[in-house]
Residue, then its C-alpha position, 0 to 999 in steps of 0.5 A: m458961637y458954634q464949636l464944631f470938634i473934628a479930626n484930622k482933615n486928610y481922614s475925617s470924612w464924617s468931619l468935612r460934612p458939617w465943616l463944609l456946610l457951615k463953610q458954605l452958608n457962611i455960618p460962623f464957627v469956630e474950629q476945634l481940630q483933635q488929632f486921631q490918636v491910637d487911642n482916642y477914646a479919653t481925649f473924644r470923650q471930653f467933647s463928645p458923648t460917643a468919642k467920635v467926630p464930628c460933634l457940635h457945641d452950641g452953648k450948653t447944648v452937645v449934637w453928635e452925629s453929623l446927620a444930626i448936626i445938619e438938622y440942628l442947623a436946619e432948624r436955625h439957618t436957612g438954605v440947609w435944605p432946598t426949599d423946594a419940597t421934591a427937591r428937599n425930599y431927595a435931599r433928604c433921601a440921598a444924604s441918608e443912603m449916603h449916611a447909612g449906606f455905600s459901607t463897600l466904597r467907605n472900606v475900600c476907598t477910604m478917605n486919605c485926601g493927600v493919596r493917590a492910589q491904585l486899587t487892587n482886586p477890589p471886591p465886586a460889591l464896589a462896582e455895584e455901589l459905584a453904579r448906585l452913586d452914579e444913578l443917585w446922583q444923575q437923577g439929582l443933577t438931571q432932574f433939578g438941573g444942577p450944578f449940585l446935586a438939588g439945584a442951583a445952590f449948594s446945601a446939605v446933600d452935596a456936603f454930604f457927598a463932598p468926601v466921596a469927591f475926595r475919594v474919586q480924585s484919590y482913586q481915580l474912580a470910574l464914573t460917567e462924565p456928568s458925574l465927574t463934572y460935579v465931582q469937579q464942582l464940589l473940589a473947586l469950592p473954595a472951601m474944600q480947597d482950604w480943607y485940601q491944603a490943610a489936610l496936605a499940611e498935616s505933617w502927622r500921620e495915625p497908623s490904623h488909617e495909613a493900614e487901611i489904604g493898603l488893604y485894597s489898593k497901592v499907594i502911588a503918589d503922596h502929596r502930604q507934608p512929609v512926617a517931622s523927623s525927630k531930633n533923635d533920628 
């Protein structure tokens, strides 16, 4: 059975992608969650050649990088990509664009599922990337009829944009109505709800991830489990 190594569900947007796809396609796997630490390298290097997550183990085969994991699964399971060639081409292009691009969105609106934040003086490039995101989503929703990006069925392209849905929720990002409806479609998935509830239940914090959210925004609400106090406090 597959083993999928991931990190904190509150922060790890890259981990969410293959995890959600496996859940949505009912592909059995064992979740191996490793907490982010101040220095992950030695711990994460034990299961990942890059010391990063996600990382998939299939027996002796090790697959790292979320896009490579998706393609590995696509060779072994149906439903990862759309069967229609046109929809499949769009899905692969959109997923690849998300994998390699939208750097401002990633850096300004870092994933932190459990908080709600108000942006403070974000760089102009964020508005440009949100406009492109809107355009890209509406292309798929319009061309293939929704409710998912490449048609009626959830596929890998939706998994790639699932972390963005959490970002939209956390930062109240302004998008057009069709895009916001799509965000709600993703957030309502039972597997997304499971991930979200697990993220809220995490009582540990990683300092660098916590610091990132304060660079461009102000936290206005935190719905996470409080950090457990030590006995000496």
